[in-house]
N, C-alpha and C positions, 0 to 999 in steps of 0.2 A: 455536501454542505458542511459536514463535520470537519473535513480536511481543511476547508477554507477558514473555518472558525479557529482551528488549531493554529494556522498560520497567523491569523489576526492576533490571537493571544500571544504568540511568540514575538510579534512586532511590538507589542505593548509590554514586553518583558515579564509576562505572566507565565513563566515556564511550567509550573506544575499544572496549571489549567490547560496549557498547550499540549503537554504530554498526555494528560488524561483524555483529552478530546481526540488526539491522534490515535491513542490506544483503542478507543471506541470505534473510530473510523476504520481502523485496521481490522477489527473483528468483522465488521460488515463487509469490507472489501475482500477479506479472505473467503467469506462465504459466497461471494459473488464473482470471484476472479474468472471463472469459466464463462460467466454470462456477460460480463462487461469488462472489456480489456482495459478501460481507463482506471480500473481498480489497482492495476499494477503500480502506478505512481504512488498511490497511498501506501501500499505495502513496501515500496522502496524507501519512502520517507520513514516508515516505522522501523525498517531494518536498520537505517542509520541511527535511529534513536536507541535501539537495542545495542548496537555496537558501542555507542557513547556510554552506555550504562554497563559495559563490560560483558554483555551477553553475546559474545562473538559466535558461538555455535548456533544459537537461536537465529541470529541475523543471517548466518550462512544458509541455514535450512530454509528460511523464508525466501532468500534470493534464489535458491534452487527451485522452489515451488514456482516462483515468478518465471524463471527461465523455462521450466517445463510448460507452463501455461502459454508462454509466447511461442514455443516450438509447436505446441498443439494447435494454436490459433493459425499459425502459418500453413498448417496442413489442411485447414478447412477452406473449402471453396464456397464463396458466397455469391449468389446470383446478383447480377447487376440489373437494376430496373431499366426498362426499355422506354 
C-alpha cells in the first residue's frame, strides 16, 4: 500500500512525500523479501531512488540482495494444489 501511495504522490509532483513513503515501504519490503517476492519491485524502485541521490554503492548492494533473493526463490520447490 505504501508503494502505491508513493507512486500517487509522485504523480501529484509531491516528490518529498513520495520519497519518504517509498523509503518506509522499502524498509518493510527489505524485512519481508524472503517471505513475499513481490517485495523485490519495491526495493528495485528504492534502488533507483538511491541511485538518483548519488548513493550508487547502496543501490548496488540492494540490487545484489534482490538478485540473491530471486536466485534463492528459484531453488525452492513449491507444491502445486491438486
